[in-house]
C-alpha positions, 0 to 999 in steps of 0.5 A: 451492483450491490453495495457492501457495507464495511462498517464496524458492524457489517465487518463480518462480512469480509472474511481475511485471509493472511491478510487478503480481503475474500468475499467482496468480488466484481461490481461490488462496492466497498462504502460505507465509510466516507471517503472510501468510493470505489467499485470492485471491477476484478475480484481479489484473486484477479487482482492479485494474479495481475499484480503479480504478472506486472511485477515479475515483468518489471523485476525482468525489465529492471534486471536487464536494465540494471545490471550485468554479470560479473564476468563470463556467467558461463564460468561461474559456478552457478552459470547463467541461471544463477546469475540471471536469478540473483539480478531478479532478486535484487530487482525485486527487493528494489522494487518492494522498496520502491513500492513501500515507498508509494504506499507511504506516499499514496497515503499523505495523498489520501490524507491530504484528500481527506481521508482519516485512519479508518479509510487508510486502513480498509484500503490496505487490508488493516484496521484502523489502529494498524493504520495509526500505528503504521503512519503515527501523525499522518492524520491530524486529530479531529476537532471537538466541537468546542474548539477543544482538540485530542492530547495529540494536538498538532502533532500531524505533520503539514503535507510540506513538513511531510514531504521535506522529512520524507525526502531528507529535507528536514 
């Protein structure tokens, strides 16, 4: 298995296209930063295809379970096709919001087990600064050798406080 280093020095090996990572294929390991230890089994294109098919299936199942047409869909101007398409679209909006919540929870969990902004950014195909902007205060500032912390000392919330804020238990 080949290892692809994705540190700042080697970052040119990863060309991006609209936020998607290219040039890292199956059998490669993303390493070079502490806490990022996983290997790609599928290419990015294969992962995208499987994810798209999975989301389409899930949206169909959610729309079928959660929505029903108002009245007789045959009598609506767009008929059954329009009713089904709009229900599918509405289901996708719910799934998109659910994915965002899951991404936030996964980022919190990654930080709880030792990840920092560089690892969050790498996992989300964004820069460390992008991760810091997306999740401000999620990662505690690094302690300096003499016990002095950065200017934002104490700004990172504990896992329990983050969970309470997320769930509305402030």
